[in-house]
C-alpha angles and dihedrals in degrees: 000000000000139000100344116199099225127084113314102226095047090044093056095045093046096049097039099043105026118014103042097042091053098037095090092051093051123022097019091058095055115110090223092053090053090049091052090049092051092050091051094050093046090051090055092059095215097184091090097031123120106174125027129188121196109201112206091002093183111190091348104254096134093042094052092044090051093051091048090053095044113025092178093066121107103217135202130182135191134194138148095231118089091199090054091053090047091053091047092052091050091051092048091053092050091048093048092240135123134211140168106252123185141172102247141146116244090221092059107033109188097216125104123256113282097013097139138041093203131039125183125190117175125179097349108102094072090059105045125096095222114030091175091060093046092052090048091053093049091054093042095058092049120097118231107283092020120136131228135192119196130172125216126190107249097188136027117271116245143101091321091062092044093052092046093052092043092051092048092047093053093046093049093048094048091049089055091060099253117153112261092234091056091047093052093046091051092047092051090050091052092046091053091048088045089075084083086080096057092097089055092052091048097048121111124236096036108166132214125183134217120212092255090051091052092049090048090058090061103033097095095039126093092261133135137180091032110182133174134199126181118223093205099188090054093035095229136128113225106210123190134174147139133252114242 
């Protein structure tokens, strides 16, 4: 993740040594997370894509999924966490894919104007100091006609989000035919590991966005076909559009 508003040293230690190493064993295994990921990739329309940038790629799940769906894409990814980039590189090797990964701030992307025809940014905007600047950078590095997909938190994180995700996880698992005892045991394991997110819930400056606030971020930018969908269980807006 990028440019967190809480204390820098704690931020780096937490994300490099705790959050990123455990992310794939917790959040990334949730059925609702996978649903959100699929919706974002579908909205990008990768079949005709040539160059993709993942902003705040984290441990690389979206990047690898995108390259599996569209092998012709030349991909790049940026993040401020060395451990996130290391995880992404491991996943790319296992998937037999390659990408240009760099330590970089989302508010100052070191790529020329119009470098990409697709930009994806998932679960980053609630962590950055200046969301306006990040959105401007995403649009700047897009070529005319290029598409972007960005998620924004639509509600405040807390027990409500946890209960919503847990309920959805149980329902999905039971519908798949899994034994209820196995479902409960797996849920308890995830809940215990979920304590890794307590520092995120306790941090100051956590942002949420209303639909009008999201639209305001894009209203003065060269963007068309702006559309927004709320993933209510995950409490995120999925926002897509094109650069004019």
